[in-house]
C-alpha positions in Angstrom: 0.0 0.0 0.4 1.3 3.3 -1.4 2.0 6.3 1.4 0.2 9.3 1.9 2.4 11.6 1.8 1.5 15.1 3.2 2.1 18.7 2.0 4.2 20.5 5.5 5.6 23.4 2.6 4.1 26.2 4.8 3.3 29.2 2.7 5.7 32.6 3.6 3.7 35.5 5.4 3.2 38.2 3.2 5.6 40.8 3.8 4.5 44.5 4.3 7.1 47.0 3.8 6.9 50.5 5.3 8.7 54.4 4.5 9.6 56.3 7.1 11.5 59.1 4.7 9.8 62.3 3.5 8.9 63.0 0.4 12.2 64.7 -1.3 15.0 63.0 0.6 18.8 64.6 0.4 21.5 63.4 -0.8 24.9 64.7 0.6 27.9 65.2 -2.0 29.9 61.7 -0.7 26.9 60.4 -2.1 27.1 62.4 -5.5 30.7 61.8 -5.3 29.5 57.6 -4.9 27.6 58.1 -7.7 29.5 59.3 -9.8 32.9 57.5 -9.2 30.7 54.2 -11.1 28.2 55.6 -12.6 30.1 58.7 -14.3 32.0 56.5 -18.0 27.8 54.7 -18.2 26.1 58.1 -17.6 28.7 59.8 -20.0 28.5 57.0 -22.8 24.6 57.1 -22.6 24.5 60.6 -23.0 27.1 61.1 -26.2 25.4 58.5 -28.3 24.6 59.7 -31.4 20.3 60.9 -31.8 18.5 58.6 -34.1 17.4 60.0 -37.5 14.5 62.3 -37.7 12.8 59.9 -40.0 13.7 57.1 -37.9 11.8 57.8 -34.9 8.1 56.7 -34.0 5.7 59.1 -33.4 6.5 62.8 -36.3 7.0 64.7 -33.7 10.4 65.4 -31.3 10.9 62.9 -29.3 13.1 65.2 -26.8 11.8 67.4 -24.2 12.5 71.5 -25.3 14.2 71.9 -22.2 16.9 69.8 -22.2 17.3 70.2 -26.0 17.6 73.9 -25.1 21.0 72.9 -22.9 22.8 70.5 -25.3 
């Protein structure tokens, strides 16, 4: 006779994440330095990538915000 196996696995309890951060979290100079040290080469590469030609865009209007283009 085959013995029935009981399911002993239990579902993990749902986790609730609560934060007590303010709406705007200040960033220190040291944190900015760390971001620059680890990500600046990637950020520079992304921002220096060539823009797609106008006919390659999926809409007829500009894909860039006017404020961003003005800062170039």
